Backbone as XML, in Angstrom:
<?xml version="1.0"?>
<chain id="A" units="angstrom">
  <residue number="1" name="UNK">
    <atom name="N" x="98.078" y="95.597" z="100.513"/>
    <atom name="CA" x="99.476" y="95.309" z="100.808"/>
    <atom name="C" x="99.748" y="93.821" z="100.624"/>
  </residue>
  <residue number="2" name="UNK">
    <atom name="N" x="100.950" y="93.525" z="100.254"/>
    <atom name="CA" x="101.346" y="92.136" z="100.026"/>
    <atom name="C" x="102.115" y="91.575" z="101.213"/>
  </residue>
  <residue number="3" name="UNK">
    <atom name="N" x="101.901" y="90.298" z="101.437"/>
    <atom name="CA" x="102.655" y="89.586" z="102.458"/>
    <atom name="C" x="104.044" y="89.259" z="101.922"/>
  </residue>
  <residue number="4" name="UNK">
    <atom name="N" x="104.996" y="89.106" z="102.816"/>
    <atom name="CA" x="106.330" y="88.689" z="102.393"/>
    <atom name="C" x="106.766" y="87.494" z="103.230"/>
  </residue>
  <residue number="5" name="UNK">
    <atom name="N" x="107.750" y="86.777" z="102.704"/>
    <atom name="CA" x="108.313" y="85.599" z="103.362"/>
    <atom name="C" x="109.705" y="85.934" z="103.860"/>
  </residue>
  <residue number="6" name="UNK">
    <atom name="N" x="110.005" y="85.535" z="105.076"/>
    <atom name="CA" x="111.360" y="85.624" z="105.615"/>
    <atom name="C" x="111.755" y="84.246" z="106.132"/>
  </residue>
  <residue number="7" name="UNK">
    <atom name="N" x="113.022" y="83.917" z="106.000"/>
    <atom name="CA" x="113.551" y="82.639" z="106.486"/>
    <atom name="C" x="114.395" y="82.887" z="107.732"/>
  </residue>
  <residue number="8" name="UNK">
    <atom name="N" x="114.174" y="82.110" z="108.774"/>
    <atom name="CA" x="115.115" y="82.117" z="109.894"/>
    <atom name="C" x="116.388" y="81.417" z="109.409"/>
  </residue>
  <residue number="9" name="UNK">
    <atom name="N" x="117.460" y="81.526" z="110.161"/>
    <atom name="CA" x="118.705" y="80.856" z="109.774"/>
    <atom name="C" x="118.487" y="79.343" z="109.680"/>
  </residue>
  <residue number="10" name="UNK">
    <atom name="N" x="117.788" y="78.780" z="110.670"/>
    <atom name="CA" x="117.519" y="77.334" z="110.668"/>
    <atom name="C" x="116.673" y="76.927" z="109.458"/>
  </residue>
  <residue number="11" name="UNK">
    <atom name="N" x="115.664" y="77.734" z="109.137"/>
    <atom name="CA" x="114.811" y="77.412" z="107.985"/>
    <atom name="C" x="115.603" y="77.481" z="106.682"/>
  </residue>
  <residue number="12" name="UNK">
    <atom name="N" x="116.508" y="78.439" z="106.588"/>
    <atom name="CA" x="117.338" y="78.536" z="105.379"/>
    <atom name="C" x="118.258" y="77.327" z="105.272"/>
  </residue>
  <residue number="13" name="UNK">
    <atom name="N" x="118.817" y="76.898" z="106.396"/>
    <atom name="CA" x="119.650" y="75.689" z="106.393"/>
    <atom name="C" x="118.815" y="74.471" z="105.978"/>
  </residue>
  <residue number="14" name="UNK">
    <atom name="N" x="117.589" y="74.370" z="106.517"/>
    <atom name="CA" x="116.694" y="73.273" z="106.139"/>
    <atom name="C" x="116.411" y="73.311" z="104.640"/>
  </residue>
  <residue number="15" name="UNK">
    <atom name="N" x="116.109" y="74.492" z="104.132"/>
    <atom name="CA" x="115.801" y="74.653" z="102.709"/>
    <atom name="C" x="116.971" y="74.215" z="101.834"/>
  </residue>
  <residue number="16" name="UNK">
    <atom name="N" x="118.170" y="74.616" z="102.209"/>
    <atom name="CA" x="119.357" y="74.287" z="101.413"/>
    <atom name="C" x="119.659" y="72.792" z="101.399"/>
  </residue>
  <residue number="17" name="UNK">
    <atom name="N" x="119.176" y="72.054" z="102.398"/>
    <atom name="CA" x="119.389" y="70.605" z="102.449"/>
    <atom name="C" x="118.369" y="69.824" z="101.617"/>
  </residue>
  <residue number="18" name="UNK">
    <atom name="N" x="117.320" y="70.485" z="101.181"/>
    <atom name="CA" x="116.281" y="69.804" z="100.390"/>
    <atom name="C" x="116.762" y="69.552" z="98.967"/>
  </residue>
  <residue number="19" name="UNK">
    <atom name="N" x="116.187" y="68.525" z="98.336"/>
    <atom name="CA" x="116.453" y="68.281" z="96.918"/>
    <atom name="C" x="116.007" y="69.490" z="96.110"/>
  </residue>
  <residue number="20" name="UNK">
    <atom name="N" x="116.648" y="69.698" z="94.973"/>
    <atom name="CA" x="116.327" y="70.834" z="94.110"/>
    <atom name="C" x="114.846" y="70.831" z="93.707"/>
  </residue>
  <residue number="21" name="UNK">
    <atom name="N" x="114.309" y="69.669" z="93.371"/>
    <atom name="CA" x="112.897" y="69.583" z="92.962"/>
    <atom name="C" x="111.967" y="70.011" z="94.098"/>
  </residue>
  <residue number="22" name="UNK">
    <atom name="N" x="112.293" y="69.629" z="95.331"/>
    <atom name="CA" x="111.482" y="70.013" z="96.487"/>
    <atom name="C" x="111.615" y="71.513" z="96.733"/>
  </residue>
  <residue number="23" name="UNK">
    <atom name="N" x="112.810" y="72.060" z="96.544"/>
    <atom name="CA" x="113.008" y="73.501" z="96.697"/>
    <atom name="C" x="112.124" y="74.284" z="95.723"/>
  </residue>
  <residue number="24" name="UNK">
    <atom name="N" x="112.054" y="73.818" z="94.488"/>
    <atom name="CA" x="111.228" y="74.493" z="93.481"/>
    <atom name="C" x="109.751" y="74.418" z="93.865"/>
  </residue>
  <residue number="25" name="UNK">
    <atom name="N" x="109.312" y="73.226" z="94.277"/>
    <atom name="CA" x="107.924" y="73.065" z="94.729"/>
    <atom name="C" x="107.607" y="73.962" z="95.916"/>
  </residue>
  <residue number="26" name="UNK">
    <atom name="N" x="108.559" y="74.044" z="96.842"/>
    <atom name="CA" x="108.380" y="74.871" z="98.023"/>
    <atom name="C" x="108.266" y="76.347" z="97.635"/>
  </residue>
  <residue number="27" name="UNK">
    <atom name="N" x="109.088" y="76.790" z="96.699"/>
    <atom name="CA" x="109.012" y="78.174" z="96.239"/>
    <atom name="C" x="107.646" y="78.507" z="95.667"/>
  </residue>
  <residue number="28" name="UNK">
    <atom name="N" x="107.110" y="77.614" z="94.867"/>
    <atom name="CA" x="105.779" y="77.816" z="94.289"/>
    <atom name="C" x="104.709" y="77.825" z="95.381"/>
  </residue>
  <residue number="29" name="UNK">
    <atom name="N" x="104.870" y="76.948" z="96.356"/>
    <atom name="CA" x="103.907" y="76.879" z="97.456"/>
    <atom name="C" x="103.952" y="78.167" z="98.287"/>
  </residue>
  <residue number="30" name="UNK">
    <atom name="N" x="105.151" y="78.694" z="98.538"/>
    <atom name="CA" x="105.278" y="79.931" z="99.308"/>
    <atom name="C" x="104.650" y="81.101" z="98.557"/>
  </residue>
  <residue number="31" name="UNK">
    <atom name="N" x="104.789" y="81.124" z="97.231"/>
    <atom name="CA" x="104.130" y="82.162" z="96.429"/>
    <atom name="C" x="102.612" y="82.093" z="96.612"/>
  </residue>
  <residue number="32" name="UNK">
    <atom name="N" x="102.103" y="80.882" z="96.678"/>
    <atom name="CA" x="100.668" y="80.692" z="96.879"/>
    <atom name="C" x="100.227" y="81.208" z="98.248"/>
  </residue>
  <residue number="33" name="UNK">
    <atom name="N" x="101.053" y="80.973" z="99.263"/>
    <atom name="CA" x="100.729" y="81.436" z="100.618"/>
    <atom name="C" x="100.643" y="82.957" z="100.656"/>
  </residue>
  <residue number="34" name="UNK">
    <atom name="N" x="101.650" y="83.630" z="100.114"/>
    <atom name="CA" x="101.670" y="85.094" z="100.238"/>
    <atom name="C" x="100.703" y="85.780" z="99.283"/>
  </residue>
  <residue number="35" name="UNK">
    <atom name="N" x="100.150" y="85.047" z="98.337"/>
    <atom name="CA" x="99.158" y="85.650" z="97.442"/>
    <atom name="C" x="97.775" y="85.709" z="98.102"/>
  </residue>
  <residue number="36" name="UNK">
    <atom name="N" x="97.625" y="85.048" z="99.233"/>
    <atom name="CA" x="96.352" y="85.046" z="99.962"/>
    <atom name="C" x="96.192" y="86.348" z="100.752"/>
  </residue>
  <residue number="37" name="UNK">
    <atom name="N" x="94.971" y="86.867" z="100.855"/>
    <atom name="CA" x="94.754" y="88.023" z="101.733"/>
    <atom name="C" x="95.072" y="87.684" z="103.191"/>
  </residue>
  <residue number="38" name="UNK">
    <atom name="N" x="94.810" y="86.419" z="103.567"/>
    <atom name="CA" x="95.123" y="85.943" z="104.911"/>
    <atom name="C" x="95.846" y="84.603" z="104.771"/>
  </residue>
  <residue number="39" name="UNK">
    <atom name="N" x="97.157" y="84.569" z="105.013"/>
    <atom name="CA" x="97.904" y="83.323" z="104.824"/>
    <atom name="C" x="97.479" y="82.197" z="105.768"/>
  </residue>
  <residue number="40" name="UNK">
    <atom name="N" x="96.723" y="82.510" z="106.780"/>
    <atom name="CA" x="96.244" y="81.473" z="107.701"/>
    <atom name="C" x="95.269" y="80.508" z="107.020"/>
  </residue>
  <residue number="41" name="UNK">
    <atom name="N" x="94.650" y="80.929" z="105.916"/>
    <atom name="CA" x="93.673" y="80.089" z="105.216"/>
    <atom name="C" x="94.261" y="78.760" z="104.766"/>
  </residue>
  <residue number="42" name="UNK">
    <atom name="N" x="95.538" y="78.744" z="104.434"/>
    <atom name="CA" x="96.169" y="77.531" z="103.924"/>
    <atom name="C" x="96.891" y="76.743" z="105.004"/>
  </residue>
  <residue number="43" name="UNK">
    <atom name="N" x="96.994" y="77.302" z="106.202"/>
    <atom name="CA" x="97.756" y="76.649" z="107.264"/>
    <atom name="C" x="96.888" y="76.195" z="108.416"/>
  </residue>
  <residue number="44" name="UNK">
    <atom name="N" x="97.573" y="75.745" z="109.452"/>
    <atom name="CA" x="96.898" y="75.255" z="110.647"/>
    <atom name="C" x="97.679" y="75.746" z="111.861"/>
  </residue>
  <residue number="45" name="UNK">
    <atom name="N" x="96.968" y="76.281" z="112.836"/>
    <atom name="CA" x="97.608" y="76.705" z="114.077"/>
    <atom name="C" x="98.023" y="75.484" z="114.872"/>
  </residue>
  <residue number="46" name="UNK">
    <atom name="N" x="99.232" y="75.503" z="115.402"/>
    <atom name="CA" x="99.681" y="74.410" z="116.255"/>
    <atom name="C" x="99.180" y="74.644" z="117.672"/>
  </residue>
  <residue number="47" name="UNK">
    <atom name="N" x="99.251" y="73.620" z="118.499"/>
    <atom name="CA" x="98.713" y="73.710" z="119.855"/>
    <atom name="C" x="99.785" y="73.353" z="120.878"/>
  </residue>
  <residue number="48" name="UNK">
    <atom name="N" x="99.440" y="73.480" z="122.134"/>
    <atom name="CA" x="100.361" y="73.122" z="123.216"/>
    <atom name="C" x="101.545" y="74.067" z="123.271"/>
  </residue>
  <residue number="49" name="UNK">
    <atom name="N" x="102.724" y="73.518" z="123.535"/>
    <atom name="CA" x="103.915" y="74.362" z="123.641"/>
    <atom name="C" x="104.316" y="74.957" z="122.296"/>
  </residue>
  <residue number="50" name="UNK">
    <atom name="N" x="103.725" y="74.465" z="121.227"/>
    <atom name="CA" x="104.002" y="75.003" z="119.888"/>
    <atom name="C" x="102.924" y="75.988" z="119.452"/>
  </residue>
  <residue number="51" name="UNK">
    <atom name="N" x="102.095" y="76.437" z="120.374"/>
    <atom name="CA" x="100.943" y="77.262" z="120.063"/>
    <atom name="C" x="101.212" y="78.591" z="119.394"/>
  </residue>
  <residue number="52" name="UNK">
    <atom name="N" x="102.431" y="79.056" z="119.395"/>
    <atom name="CA" x="102.762" y="80.317" z="118.724"/>
    <atom name="C" x="103.004" y="80.138" z="117.232"/>
  </residue>
  <residue number="53" name="UNK">
    <atom name="N" x="103.035" y="78.905" z="116.781"/>
    <atom name="CA" x="103.429" y="78.607" z="115.408"/>
    <atom name="C" x="102.267" y="78.140" z="114.546"/>
  </residue>
  <residue number="54" name="UNK">
    <atom name="N" x="102.479" y="78.273" z="113.251"/>
    <atom name="CA" x="101.554" y="77.786" z="112.230"/>
    <atom name="C" x="102.264" y="76.748" z="111.402"/>
  </residue>
  <residue number="55" name="UNK">
    <atom name="N" x="101.498" y="75.819" z="110.840"/>
    <atom name="CA" x="102.069" y="74.763" z="110.015"/>
    <atom name="C" x="101.386" y="74.752" z="108.656"/>
  </residue>
  <residue number="56" name="UNK">
    <atom name="N" x="102.196" y="74.614" z="107.622"/>
    <atom name="CA" x="101.693" y="74.402" z="106.265"/>
    <atom name="C" x="102.131" y="73.018" z="105.822"/>
  </residue>
  <residue number="57" name="UNK">
    <atom name="N" x="101.234" y="72.321" z="105.140"/>
    <atom name="CA" x="101.528" y="70.979" z="104.638"/>
    <atom name="C" x="101.787" y="71.058" z="103.146"/>
  </residue>
  <residue number="58" name="UNK">
    <atom name="N" x="102.911" y="70.503" z="102.737"/>
    <atom name="CA" x="103.259" y="70.434" z="101.327"/>
    <atom name="C" x="103.725" y="69.007" z="101.061"/>
  </residue>
  <residue number="59" name="UNK">
    <atom name="N" x="102.795" y="68.150" z="100.688"/>
    <atom name="CA" x="103.128" y="66.739" z="100.503"/>
    <atom name="C" x="103.606" y="66.143" z="101.804"/>
  </residue>
  <residue number="60" name="UNK">
    <atom name="N" x="104.786" y="65.538" z="101.776"/>
    <atom name="CA" x="105.363" y="64.930" z="102.979"/>
    <atom name="C" x="106.154" y="65.919" z="103.825"/>
  </residue>
  <residue number="61" name="UNK">
    <atom name="N" x="106.191" y="67.167" z="103.426"/>
    <atom name="CA" x="106.973" y="68.181" z="104.133"/>
    <atom name="C" x="106.072" y="69.117" z="104.913"/>
  </residue>
  <residue number="62" name="UNK">
    <atom name="N" x="106.623" y="69.653" z="105.990"/>
    <atom name="CA" x="105.910" y="70.611" z="106.821"/>
    <atom name="C" x="106.746" y="71.884" z="106.910"/>
  </residue>
  <residue number="63" name="UNK">
    <atom name="N" x="106.059" y="72.998" z="106.844"/>
    <atom name="CA" x="106.686" y="74.313" z="106.952"/>
    <atom name="C" x="106.140" y="74.926" z="108.230"/>
  </residue>
  <residue number="64" name="UNK">
    <atom name="N" x="107.004" y="75.178" z="109.176"/>
    <atom name="CA" x="106.602" y="75.745" z="110.457"/>
    <atom name="C" x="106.983" y="77.227" z="110.427"/>
  </residue>
  <residue number="65" name="UNK">
    <atom name="N" x="106.028" y="78.080" z="110.814"/>
    <atom name="CA" x="106.289" y="79.515" z="110.706"/>
    <atom name="C" x="105.551" y="80.296" z="111.781"/>
  </residue>
  <residue number="66" name="UNK">
    <atom name="N" x="105.892" y="81.558" z="111.866"/>
    <atom name="CA" x="105.117" y="82.520" z="112.640"/>
    <atom name="C" x="104.510" y="83.487" z="111.641"/>
  </residue>
  <residue number="67" name="UNK">
    <atom name="N" x="103.364" y="84.041" z="111.987"/>
    <atom name="CA" x="102.700" y="85.014" z="111.119"/>
    <atom name="C" x="102.627" y="86.324" z="111.884"/>
  </residue>
  <residue number="68" name="UNK">
    <atom name="N" x="103.238" y="87.350" z="111.307"/>
    <atom name="CA" x="103.320" y="88.651" z="111.968"/>
    <atom name="C" x="102.442" y="89.647" z="111.212"/>
  </residue>
  <residue number="69" name="UNK">
    <atom name="N" x="101.239" y="89.839" z="111.723"/>
    <atom name="CA" x="100.259" y="90.693" z="111.049"/>
    <atom name="C" x="100.706" y="92.150" z="110.955"/>
  </residue>
  <residue number="70" name="UNK">
    <atom name="N" x="101.369" y="92.637" z="111.980"/>
    <atom name="CA" x="101.735" y="94.057" z="112.008"/>
    <atom name="C" x="102.706" y="94.448" z="110.901"/>
  </residue>
  <residue number="71" name="UNK">
    <atom name="N" x="103.504" y="93.491" z="110.405"/>
    <atom name="CA" x="104.437" y="93.803" z="109.312"/>
    <atom name="C" x="104.196" y="92.920" z="108.086"/>
  </residue>
  <residue number="72" name="UNK">
    <atom name="N" x="103.038" y="92.246" z="108.060"/>
    <atom name="CA" x="102.635" y="91.402" z="106.928"/>
    <atom name="C" x="103.740" y="90.434" z="106.508"/>
  </residue>
  <residue number="73" name="UNK">
    <atom name="N" x="104.234" y="89.684" z="107.487"/>
    <atom name="CA" x="105.353" y="88.768" z="107.241"/>
    <atom name="C" x="105.029" y="87.361" z="107.732"/>
  </residue>
  <residue number="74" name="UNK">
    <atom name="N" x="105.369" y="86.395" z="106.910"/>
    <atom name="CA" x="105.332" y="84.990" z="107.309"/>
    <atom name="C" x="106.794" y="84.583" z="107.462"/>
  </residue>
  <residue number="75" name="UNK">
    <atom name="N" x="107.218" y="84.341" z="108.714"/>
    <atom name="CA" x="108.614" y="83.958" z="108.956"/>
    <atom name="C" x="108.706" y="82.444" z="109.092"/>
  </residue>
  <residue number="76" name="UNK">
    <atom name="N" x="109.459" y="81.830" z="108.187"/>
    <atom name="CA" x="109.658" y="80.387" z="108.248"/>
    <atom name="C" x="110.648" y="80.078" z="109.352"/>
  </residue>
  <residue number="77" name="UNK">
    <atom name="N" x="110.273" y="79.176" z="110.235"/>
    <atom name="CA" x="111.104" y="78.814" z="111.374"/>
    <atom name="C" x="111.865" y="77.526" z="111.085"/>
  </residue>
  <residue number="78" name="UNK">
    <atom name="N" x="111.166" y="76.503" z="110.600"/>
    <atom name="CA" x="111.790" y="75.227" z="110.242"/>
    <atom name="C" x="111.037" y="74.616" z="109.067"/>
  </residue>
  <residue number="79" name="UNK">
    <atom name="N" x="111.744" y="73.808" z="108.291"/>
    <atom name="CA" x="111.165" y="73.060" z="107.177"/>
    <atom name="C" x="111.684" y="71.638" z="107.303"/>
  </residue>
  <residue number="80" name="UNK">
    <atom name="N" x="110.795" y="70.653" z="107.224"/>
    <atom name="CA" x="111.287" y="69.290" z="107.335"/>
    <atom name="C" x="110.246" y="68.262" z="106.953"/>
  </residue>
  <residue number="81" name="UNK">
    <atom name="N" x="110.698" y="67.022" z="106.888"/>
    <atom name="CA" x="109.817" y="65.906" z="106.581"/>
    <atom name="C" x="108.862" y="65.707" z="107.743"/>
  </residue>
  <residue number="82" name="UNK">
    <atom name="N" x="107.652" y="65.313" z="107.419"/>
    <atom name="CA" x="106.623" y="65.180" z="108.450"/>
    <atom name="C" x="106.983" y="64.187" z="109.539"/>
  </residue>
  <residue number="83" name="UNK">
    <atom name="N" x="107.828" y="63.202" z="109.233"/>
    <atom name="CA" x="108.192" y="62.200" z="110.233"/>
    <atom name="C" x="109.165" y="62.740" z="111.274"/>
  </residue>
  <residue number="84" name="UNK">
    <atom name="N" x="109.769" y="63.894" z="111.007"/>
    <atom name="CA" x="110.797" y="64.415" z="111.908"/>
    <atom name="C" x="110.518" y="65.802" z="112.466"/>
  </residue>
  <residue number="85" name="UNK">
    <atom name="N" x="109.740" y="66.603" z="111.776"/>
    <atom name="CA" x="109.643" y="68.020" z="112.117"/>
    <atom name="C" x="109.061" y="68.275" z="113.504"/>
  </residue>
  <residue number="86" name="UNK">
    <atom name="N" x="108.014" y="67.573" z="113.884"/>
    <atom name="CA" x="107.383" y="67.840" z="115.182"/>
    <atom name="C" x="108.248" y="67.364" z="116.341"/>
  </residue>
  <residue number="87" name="UNK">
    <atom name="N" x="108.949" y="66.248" z="116.155"/>
    <atom name="CA" x="109.883" y="65.778" z="117.190"/>
    <atom name="C" x="110.972" y="66.823" z="117.407"/>
  </residue>
  <residue number="88" name="UNK">
    <atom name="N" x="111.502" y="67.354" z="116.303"/>
    <atom name="CA" x="112.549" y="68.363" z="116.374"/>
    <atom name="C" x="112.038" y="69.621" z="117.087"/>
  </residue>
  <residue number="89" name="UNK">
    <atom name="N" x="110.841" y="70.068" z="116.734"/>
    <atom name="CA" x="110.286" y="71.272" z="117.348"/>
    <atom name="C" x="109.993" y="71.080" z="118.830"/>
  </residue>
  <residue number="90" name="UNK">
    <atom name="N" x="109.435" y="69.948" z="119.198"/>
    <atom name="CA" x="109.169" y="69.690" z="120.620"/>
    <atom name="C" x="110.455" y="69.696" z="121.427"/>
  </residue>
  <residue number="91" name="UNK">
    <atom name="N" x="111.506" y="69.120" z="120.868"/>
    <atom name="CA" x="112.804" y="69.100" z="121.549"/>
    <atom name="C" x="113.338" y="70.520" z="121.734"/>
  </residue>
  <residue number="92" name="UNK">
    <atom name="N" x="113.240" y="71.335" z="120.708"/>
    <atom name="CA" x="113.711" y="72.725" z="120.783"/>
    <atom name="C" x="112.899" y="73.508" z="121.817"/>
  </residue>
  <residue number="93" name="UNK">
    <atom name="N" x="111.576" y="73.346" z="121.794"/>
    <atom name="CA" x="110.719" y="74.077" z="122.728"/>
    <atom name="C" x="110.974" y="73.659" z="124.169"/>
  </residue>
  <residue number="94" name="UNK">
    <atom name="N" x="111.207" y="72.390" z="124.409"/>
    <atom name="CA" x="111.493" y="71.923" z="125.768"/>
    <atom name="C" x="112.832" y="72.488" z="126.260"/>
  </residue>
  <residue number="95" name="UNK">
    <atom name="N" x="113.816" y="72.577" z="125.363"/>
    <atom name="CA" x="115.106" y="73.156" z="125.751"/>
    <atom name="C" x="114.937" y="74.637" z="126.089"/>
  </residue>
  <residue number="96" name="UNK">
    <atom name="N" x="114.140" y="75.361" z="125.321"/>
    <atom name="CA" x="113.886" y="76.787" z="125.594"/>
    <atom name="C" x="113.168" y="76.955" z="126.913"/>
  </residue>
  <residue number="97" name="UNK">
    <atom name="N" x="112.228" y="76.067" z="127.190"/>
    <atom name="CA" x="111.425" y="76.150" z="128.407"/>
    <atom name="C" x="112.299" y="75.925" z="129.643"/>
  </residue>
  <residue number="98" name="UNK">
    <atom name="N" x="113.300" y="75.062" z="129.536"/>
    <atom name="CA" x="114.157" y="74.726" z="130.683"/>
    <atom name="C" x="115.241" y="75.780" z="130.939"/>
  </residue>
  <residue number="99" name="UNK">
    <atom name="N" x="115.402" y="76.719" z="130.037"/>
    <atom name="CA" x="116.442" y="77.753" z="130.243"/>
    <atom name="C" x="116.023" y="78.776" z="131.221"/>
  </residue>
</chain>
C-alpha cells in the first residue's frame, strides 16, 4: 500500500505563501517521503509538548506533520522557515494546553 499526503488548512496556507521554486522543491520532497515503506526514516520525532509530531528538514524549511499508520497518511500540520516554525508551534501548543 502507498502512503498519501494530506494538508491541514494551516499547512495549505503556509504552502501557498511559499515561493514557487520552494513549492516545487517541497512537492518533490513529499513524493520522496511517501515513496518510503516507512516515512519516519526521513523525519525526526519531536519531543516535549510537540511529542505527537514529526519534523522533516528541507533546506531551511521544516515540515511538521503527524503520521497516521492506520490509514497510511502523513498529514502536514505546518510548513515554515526553521527560524520561525518551532516558536509558532510552541505558541500554538501552549494556547491549546491552556484551554
